[in-house]
N, C-alpha and C positions, 0 to 999 in steps of 0.2 A: 399491512406488511406481509410479504411473501414468506414461504417456508424454506427458501434457499437464500444463500448469500453469494451471488455470482458477481455482483458489482456493488459498489458502495451505496448507491441510491436505492437498492432493493429493499432496504429496511427503512427508507424514508429518512428525512433529516433528524427526526426525533430519535429514531433507532440508532443512527450514526452517533448522535451526541451521547446516548446512553452507553454505547460501547466505549466511546472515548473516555467518558468519566470513569467507567469501571476499570479500564486499562490504566488510567492514571493512578487509581487506588492500588491496583495490583503491583505496578512498578514501584510504588512508594513503600510497599510492605517489606519489612525486614525478613519476615517468615512467610512461607506460602500458607494460604488458608487451609483449614481442615476440610477434607473432602466430605461431601454429604453422604447420607445413608444409602441412597440409590444412585449409582454412578451411571453416567451416560456413556454408551459404548461408541468409540470413535475409531474409524478405519482410515488409512491413508492410501491413496492411489497416486503414485508419482511417476512422471517420465524418468527414464534412467539418469538423465543429466541433472536431476533435481534431488539427489539423495541427501545432500547437505541441508536443503530446505526441509526435508522430511524429519531430520533430527531436530530442527527448531520446533516443528509441530509437536513432536513427542514431548519436548520440554513444556510447551504450551498446554498440552493435554494434562500433564502432571500438575501444572499450576492451577488448572481449572477443576481438578479433581475428577477427571474423566478416566474411564477404563479403556485401554488401548486394545484393539482386536485386529488380528490379521484377516478376519473373515468379513468381507463386505456384506455378506448376507445377513449377519446378525448386528450390524452397526446401526445406531440411531443417527449418527452423523458421519458423512463421508467427506474427507478433504481431498480435493484434486489439485495437484501441484504440477504445473507445466502441461496440463491436458488441453486439448482443443475444446472449443465451444461445443462441438458435437459430442465429444466424449463426456463432458460434464452433463449435458442434457440426457445422455444415455444413462448415467448414474441416477439422475433425478427421476427417470421414468421406470425405475425398477419396481417390481411388484411390492416390495416392502416399504417403498416410498421413504427412504431416509432423507434427512436434510443434507443438502450438498453445499459445501463451502468452496469457493474458488480461491485456492492459495496463490494463484497468479498465472496468467496466460496472455495470449496476444489480444484478448478482449478487455481484460481488467486485471488490476493488481491492488485490490482494496486494502488488504492487510498491510502491505508494504507502505502504502501511503499513510495509513493511520499510524503506523509505527514511527515513521519519520516526522510526522506532524507532532506526535507526542514528544519525541526527542527535542524538537525545536522549542516547544512550549516549556519543557523542563529546563532547557539551557537558559532561556531568557527570563524564566520565572513569571511569565504572563499568566493571569487568570485564564482558565480555559474558555470563559465566556467573552473574551476580548480578542478573539482571533481575527475579527474583522479589521483590526488595525495592522495586520501583518501582511507582508508581501513575499510570495515565493516566485523565484525566477527559474525558468527552464532553458537550458542551452543544449541543443542536440536534435537529432532526428526523432520526430514524434510519431513516425509511422513504422510499419514493419514490426520488428522485434519489440520495440518500446511503445507501440501504440496502446497497449493495455495499461501501461504505467501512466502515460499521458492522459488517457481517458479517465483513470481513477483520480488524478489530480484535478481534472475538470469537474468531476463529481464532488470532490472535496471542497472546491471553491464555492459550490452551491450550498453544501450542507453546513460548512463552517464559516462562510462569508469572507474568507481571506482573499486577497488579490492574487491573481496568477498571470504573470507576464511570461510569454513563451517566445523563444527565438529558435528557428529551425532553418535548414537549408531549403532552397526551392525543391519542391517535390516531397519534402519531409513533413508536411502538415499533419496535424492530428486527424483522426478519423472524422469524417463529415458528420456522422450521426451523433457522436459524443460532443463534438464542438457545437453543432447546431442546437442540441438540447441545452447545453450549458449557457450559451449566449442568449437563447430565447427565454430561458428561465431567469435571466438577470445576473448571470455570473460576471464578476469584475475581472475581465480578461483583456489582455493586450497582446497582439500578435505582431511579429516582426521577423525579417530575415537577418537583422543586424543585432548580435548579442549586446553590443554597447548600449543599445536603447532599452534593454530589459533589466540590466543589473543594478542600475542606480536605485538606492533606497531599499534594496532587497534584504530580508531577514534570513533567507536561505536560498542556496543555489543548487538546483538539481542538474547534474552534469551527466549526460549520456553521449555516446559517440556521435559526432557531427555527421559523418558519412558512414553509411553501412554497406555500400556497394564494394565489390571486390576490387574494382579498378581505382578506388580512391587511394591517394598516396598517404593520407593522414586520417586517423580515426577521430580527430577532435578539431575543434575550431582553434585558430591561432591564439585566441584569448586564453586557452588552457594549455598552451605548449610548455609553459613553465611548470614548476611543481604545483600540484593541484591546490594544496593548502595555501601556498604562497600566493597563487593567483587569486584565491578567494579573499585573502587578507588585503592584498594590494588594491584590488578592484572594488571589493565590497565591504571592507572594514570588518565589522562584527558579524557579517553574514556567515552562516554555516554551510558547509559543503556536503551535499548528499550525492556521493559519487556512485555511478554505475559504470564507470570506465574499467577496462580489464586490468589495469596496473595499480588499482587502489591498494595501498599498503595497510596492513593491520595497525590499529591505533586505539587509544582509549575511546575516541569518538566513535569509531566503528563498533566497538564493544557496546557502547551505550545505544547505538542504533539497533543492534541485535537484541539487547535486553528489552528495549521498547517494543520491538516487533513481537517478541515472545509474549509480552504482556498484552498487546493488542489482539494477538491470535487467541490467547486464553479468554479474553473478554468476549470475542466473537463466539467461541465455543460455548461459554456460559449463556450468552444471549440466545443462541439458537436452541440450546437445551431447554431454556425457560420457555421459549416460544413453542417448542414441541409439546411441552407439558401443558401449557395453556390451551393449545389447540386440541389436546386429547381430552380435556374436561368436557 
């Protein structure tokens, strides 16, 4: 396992499961755990448009018992949110060699996927070791801005063995490297340009804009032109909606997604801190 968490598969399937189980424990706790005697110093480096995500990370750091610092030079772990792949690698190449966590970018969004997967499991009450019976369906452009999110769901279907059915417009395919890796490794993946073919039997629907080009008259597929939750209920029954569309309204479900995200981010921080301690011995 590597010293960084840039994408879900970086820590291997075993590491992903360890993080997921710990996140489930943290989300179930009524009270946050008591911080240890020696705190891990965490710094955040975020693109300007990701300030809200930085606040989520601060809550995660508190939950994990980490010390927050504004000085990257003294941090044990650096979280990069909205940074390019090159910017993340530059952080990883610093002389102090901190562990770097990718909070989400065009290459991967591992914590967001872990958080939504945890929310799904908590809703259905499934045992976490039975994810291979669940199906996630993706509707929307899997390239460009959302390529990293799609890539992390491809990693997830390998680590957790759930099915992943993806529907996207022509030209909106997932990145070739992530898709080839997942399919060659035996991921249970189905691809289509027709959303109607991917939604049947789904336990969760991941909805992102269907078109991302400026000339597109509509940001979503006609399947999602009605109210989002109503569409999910009418088409998918009990399936849950993981919306990344711009007009998603606040709700109890969105708050649950956020709480699960914070728990997963805290579990990642704990995991990377433990890995650093182990490697230092």
